[in-house]
N, C-alpha and C positions, 0 to 999 in steps of 0.2 A: 279723219283718221279713226278707224274702228278696230275692235278686237273682239274675237268670238269669246263668249262666256264659257268658262270651264265647267265641267260637269260638278255639281255641288258635292257629291259624295267623293269624287277624286280630289277635289280641292281641299276638303276637309282632312282626307287622309294624308295629303301632301304637307299641308301647313300645320297639322297638330304636332306640337312639340312636347316631349316629355318634361316634366318638372325637373329643375336642375338637381334636386335631391335624389332623383332616380337615375342620374347619369354618373357612372362609375368613376370617370375621370375627375368630374368637379367634386363628387362626394368625397373622394380621397383627398383632393386639394384643400377642401373646406375644413375637413377634420384635422388635417395636418397643421393648418394655420391656427385653428381654434386651440389645439393642444399646445402648440409651440408658444403662442401668444400668452396663453394662461401661465405656463411656466415662467416665460420672460417677465410677465408683470410681477410674479413673485420676486424674481431676481431684482427687479427695479427697485424694490423696497429692501431686500435683503442685502445687496452689495453695499449701499451706503451705510447701513447699519453695521455691517461687518467691518468696514474700514474705520468708522468711528469708534466702534468698540476697541479695536486694536490700537488706534493712534490718538484719539481725541483731537484730531486736526481737522478743522472745517476746510482748510485748503485741500487736503487730500481727498475729502468727500466731494469737494467741487471737481476734482479730476475725474472722479467716477462719472459724474454727470456729463463732463465734457466728452468723455469716452463714448457716450451714446451717439454723439453728432459728428465729432471730428473725423472719424474714419470716412464719412461721406465726402468730406473735402479732400482728403488725402487719397482715397482709393475709388471714389465714385465713378470717374471716367474709366479707369482701368477696369473695374469690375464690369461696366457695360460692354466694353470691347471684348473681354474674355467671354462673357455670356453669349455674344453673338458669334463666337467662333467655335464653341464646343457644343456638345450635346447637353441641352439645357437641363433635362431631367437628372442626368448623371452629376452635373454640377451642384444641383440643389441637394441631391442625396449626400454628396461628399461634403458640402458645407454644413449640413445637419449632423453628420457623423462627427466631424472635426469639432463642432460645437459641443456635442455631447462629451467628447474627451476633455475639451477645453474647460468647461464648467465643472465637469465631474472631478477634475483634478483638485479643485478647491476643497470640497468636503474631505476627499481622500487625504490631501496633505494635512488638513486640520485634524483628522483622526489620528494620523502618524506623528502629530506634533511638530511638523516641519513647515507649516504654512508661514509665509512672510508677507508683508505689505507689498513688496514688489511683485510676487506671484499673483496676488489678488488683483492688483491694478493692470498687470499684463493680461490676465484672463478676461477682465472687463473690456479692455480695448480689442483684444483678439476676437472675442465673441461678437462684438458689434461689427467688426471688419468682415468676419465670415458671413454674417446676415446680409451684408451688402451684396455679396456675391450671390447668395440665395435669392435675394429680392430682384436682382438684375436679371437672373434666369427667369424667375416667376413671371415677369412681365410679358415675356414671349410665350410662356407655357399656357397662360390663362386663355388667350385668343385660340390656341390650338385645342383646348380642352372643351370649349363651349361654342366656339364660332364667333366671329366679329359682331354678328347681329344680336348676340345676347350678353355682350360685354358689360352693359349697364347693369342688368339683372345680376350677373355674376360678382362684379366688383362690389355692389351694394350688399350682396349676401356675405361676401368676405369681410368687408369693413364693418358691417353691422354685428357680425358674429365675433369678430375680433375686439370691437369696443365693449361688447356685453361681457366677455370673458376677462377683459382687462379690469372692468370694474370689480368682478368677483375676485379676481387674482389679487388685486391690491388690497381689497377689503380682508382677504384671508391670510395674507402674508404675515400680518402682526401675530395672529394666533399661531401660525405655523412656526414662526421664529421662537415664540414663547415655549411651545411644546418641544421643538427640537433645539435648533441654534440658527444663527444667521448663516453660517457655512452649511449646515445641514439642509436648509431650505433650498440651497442651490442644486442639491441632488434631484429634486423634483424637476427643475428646468432641464437638467442634463437628460433625465428620462424622457422628458417631453420632445427633446430633439431627437432622440432615438426613435420614438413612436413616429414623429413626423417623417424621418428618413424611410421608414418601412412603408408608410402610407404613399409617399411620392414614388418610391420604387416601383409600386404596384400600378401606377398610371401608365396607360397605353399611350405613347408618344412618338410620332414619326417626324423627326425634323425635316425641314425643307433641305433639299439637296444643295450643297455649296460646291464651288469649284475646287477640284482636287489638285489642280496644278499650282505650283508655287507662284507663278506669275498671276494667277487669278485671285490671290488673297493678299491684301495690302498688309504692311506691318501694323503694329499696335498703334503707333502715333498716327499713322495715316487713317486707320480705322476710327480712332477717336475723332479725327478731323471730319470724316464722313458724317458721323452722327451729329456733330456741331453744326456743320453746314446744313443738313436737312432741317434740323430745329430752327436755325436762324432764318432759313430760306422759306419756311412754311409760315405766312403771315399770321394766320388765324392761331395756329399753335404756339408761335412765338408770343403773341399778345396774351393768350390764356396762360402760358408759362410764367411770364412776368406778373400777370395778376395773382396767379396762385402763389408765387414767391412772396409777394406783398401780404397775401392772406396769412401765409405761414409766419411772417414777421409779426402780425398782429396777434396770432395765436401764442407765439412765444412771449410777447409783451404781456398779454392778458393773463395767461396761466402762471407766468413768472412772478406776477404781483398779486395774485388772487388772495394769498394769505394776508398779506399787508393790507389789501383793499378790504377784506372782511373785517380786520381789526380796526382800522382807522376810519373807514367810511360807514360801516354797517354795525360797528359795536360788537362784532363776534370775536371773542378771544381766541388765542392760539389753541387752547385746550377744549374749545367748545365743539360739541359733535356736529353743530350746524355747518361747520367748514366743510365736512365731508359731504353734506348735502349740496353744497354749492359745486363742488367738483363732480358729484355724480350727476347733477342737473345738466352740466355741460356735456357729459358723455352720454346721457339718455337723450338729449337733444340731437346729438349726432346720429344716434341709432335711427331716431324718427327721420332725420334727413335722408339717411341712406335707404330707408324703406320708401320714401316718396320719389327718389330719383328715377327709378325704372319707369314708374307710371308717367312721369314728366317727359322722359326721353321718348316714350312711345307716341307722345303728342306733339313734341316740338324738338327743336335741335339743341345741341350743347351750347352754341353761341348765344341763343335766345334765352337760355337758362342763366348764363352769365350775366347778361344785360339786366335781368331782374333780380337775381339772387344777391349780387354785390351791393347794389343800393339798399336792398332790404336788410342785408347783413350790417350795413353801416348804421341804419336807424335802430335795429335791435341792439346793437352793440352800444350805441349812444344811450338808449333807455337803460340798459344794465349799468353803465358806468355812472349815470346821473341819479340812480336809484338810491334812496336813503333808508328804505325799509327792506329788511333782508328777504321777505316774502315776495316783494315786487322783484327784487334783483333775482331771486330763484327762478321766477318764470321767465324774466327777460334773458337770462343766461342760458336757460334750456332753448328758448326759441333761437337765440343767437347760435348756439352750438349746432342747431339743425341746419341753418344756412351755411355755416362754416364747413361742415363736413360734406354737405351736398356740393359746394364749389370744388372741394378737394377731389372727391370721387368723380365728378362730372369731368374735371380737367384730365385726370389719369385715364378715364375711359375714352374720351376723345383722342388723346395722345395714342392710345393703343389701336384705335380705329383707323387713324390716318397714317400710321407709321408703318412702312414695309416690314415684313417678318424679319428680314435679315438685319434691321436696325433697331429692333424693339429694346434691346438691352442698353445700347448706348444712348438713345434718345430719352428714355425713361429714367435712367440713372442721372443723367444731366439735369432733368427736371427736379429729381429728388435731391440732388446735391444742392441746387439752388434753394430749394424750400427747407428741407430738413437739416442739410449741412450748414447753410448760411442763414436762412431767414429765420428759423426758430431761435437758435442761439443769439443772433444778432438783436432780434426783437427783445428777448430777455434782458440782455446787457444794456441796451439803450433805455428801455422803460425803467430799469433799476436806476440808471444815472438821473433820469428825469425826476423820479420820485425822490431821490435824495436832494436834488437841486431845488425842487418846488414842493410838490405833494404828490399823494398817491393817485388822486383823480387826474392830475396832469399826465402821470405815467400811463394810466389806463386809457386816457383820451388819445395818447400816442397810437395805441392799437386800432381805435376807431378811425384815426386819420389815415393810417395805412390802408385799411379796407376802402375807405372813400377814394383814396388816390387809385386804387385798383379798379374801382367802378369808373372813375374819370378816364382812365387808360382804355378800358374796354369800349366805353361809349364813344370816345374820341376817335378810335380806329375802326369800330365796327357797328356804331349805333344805327347807321342807316339800314341795317339788316331787317328792322322791324318794318320798314316801308318797302322793302325789296324782296319780300318772300324769303328771308333768311339768307339771301345772297348779297353781301355788302357791295354797294355801288361803287366804292373805290377800287374794286378788283372786277370790273365788269368784264364779261366774256369777250374775248377778242373777236373782230369781225369775221374771221374764218370759221368760228365755231357757230356763228349765228347765220351765216350766209346760205344760200341755196346754190346747188350745183346746176349743171346743165339740165335743160328741160325741167327745170323747177323741182328737181329732186332734192329731198332733204339731205344734209350732210350728217346728221346725227341719228344713230340707231339705238334703241334701248331694249335689251332683253330683260324681261320682267315677268312677274306673276301678279295677277289682278288682286289676289288677296293678301299680298305681302305689304305690310305698313311702309317698309323702306322703299319698296318699288313706288308705292303710291306718292310718297313725299318726293321722290326724284322727278316724277312725271309732272307733279303740281309745281315743283321749282322751275322746270323747263317752260311750262306753260305761263307762269307768272313773269318769267323773263322775256316772253315772246319769241321763244325759240321753236322753230318747227322741227319734228322728229318722226322717224318711223318707229312703230311699236311692234315688237315680236313677243307674244305670249308663249315663251318657249316650252311650257308644260303641255300646251295644246298643239303648238307647231314645233314638234321636238326636233332638234338637230340631230343629224347623223354623225358618224364617227369623223368623217372628213371635214364637216363643219365645225366640230369640236376642236379638231386638230388646228384648222385655220384660226379659230377664235383664240386658241392658246398662244399662237405665234403673235397675234396682235396684242394679247395681254402681256407677252414676254414672261410666261409663267409655265410651270409644269402642272400637269393635271391634278396631282395631289395638293397643290398649293390653293386650289380654287374649289375644293370639296367642303360641302357642309357636313362635317364629321358628326354633328349631333343628330342628324336625321336618323329615324328608326332604321332605314334601309342600310345605313352605313354599318350599324351595329350588326344587322342580319348577315351582311357580306363580310363582316370582319376586317374592314379596311384598315384599321389600326395596326394590323399585322401584316399587311401586304408589303412585298418588296416594291422598289421603285421601278417597275415594269411600265414604261410609258404607255404602250399600246393597250395593255390590260386596263389601265386606269381610264384611258380614253374610251374604250368600249364600255366600261361601267357607267361613265357619265352619259353616253349615248343611250343606254338601255334604261338608265334611271336618272332622267334629267332633273329631278328634284334634288339631286346632290349638287347641283351646280349653284355656287354662290350667286347672289342676286342683290340688286339689279346691276347689270353690266351695261356700260355705255360706250358706244364706238364712235369716235370722232370722224370728221370728214377726211382727215389724213390717214385713217385706217387704224390709229392706235385705239386700244381698249383699256377699260379699267373697271374694277368692281367699285361701285360708288355707294356706300352704305348711308351716306348723309348728304344733305345740301352743301355742307362745307367741302367734303371731298369732291362733289361735283364741280363746285366753283374753282377749286384748285386745279382739277384735271382739265376743265374746258379753258382755263386761263393759261395754261402752259403753252409755250411756243411750239408750233408744230415743226 
């Protein structure tokens, strides 16, 4: 099997991608998140201070903390279903504007002398609930803004930026409260939500077309069921989701007991500035992990990263928990934080890669509900109980045990991937996918580009699995409009669903503003084949799919024909 080599100049022009910072949609999205998270990090400190100043009640302060996570349990599934039914950008703008009003009402009421504790607690709970709807819509907007092949890079930039400003925001919160007041500090967060809404509104976003008939759209309960069935039925994603939830349990346990650990195990008192260094090292390590992930994803798969990162995280966590010198603990916590955030962003990216566009909100908010809504608070509560019953190291070792259990889970279900070219042997391709048709013809066809890393990984996976396939370098052997139309029918997709919107030619053509004129989009793909997502694999039964990773290839070829 051979393929002609593309012209080097043509290949470079086609494969060259602009930096994310030069992409209008992603730049606006990143700025909106950074500004909003900075404001929210101030609120994270200001709200508990405000409640304590007004009531002196530890119980009411704990309700503020609970308000950060409980909305995911109550509204996570609903938010995902709503986000998959409406215009995602508009939902994000609406959530931001309502959050601006919600938090802005607190300093306004305080200035008028009518602020009550009920008002403050309600604002805290409502603000977190509104963010869930924003977050659910954002999961589907990110792939549309950058393309699925750049999700790892985009998510790492988002999480790295958010983590950095969260450090700065919490550090500045105390000074801001001292200069103004706890209620006045919330005004900054309200303004950050307004700025975020304006930035999101300027994003060019064309949602995938959904059915217009009443019979084509299931009810909310049925929609939630669709998302749950997809997540449960996708073996790799299901495993990574459970592992990620255990990881979040560990994070809740560790951070919830870090102050106690510093005092009782490291000899750092509650008023010692070194406590801040311990928390900062955890966040700084997370930034490092987010920077490393895109480089790793260009060289290997999400599953292989999990197989290595979780055992590494277990060992690093153990070294941090057993440390007796605060300097050793500082370094170990930073290293542990890097693998911790790497696992989180890697799981989120993989979920966005394999989830259909119309299910992004439901699948990802379900994951977030299990991790942030259940895992983090449950970890904090259980670790606290263990610390009280035994000692603080026992409580912290619980976090390490949770990550160790996640590592065992992933290795038990997918460990053979290291020996099978990242394709787990317990989900081997069905005979129909590997067989040859009449006259020895291959039953698999791959549309690819030689210089594309994703295309190269897919071809390597097929070859390692011993599967024969036909190769079409579609930038050299460009398809005409009829072939594009036939391919779309095999993909069961519309042309705008398979366009690489980050390509320079997409900006030149202004595709983000085009109406959904099917023939016009098909003609654009025929004239500019570099716009077509890749690689595309066509099975022997004629069904096709865009397969950006070996895991997606495995799932696609393992489906019943």
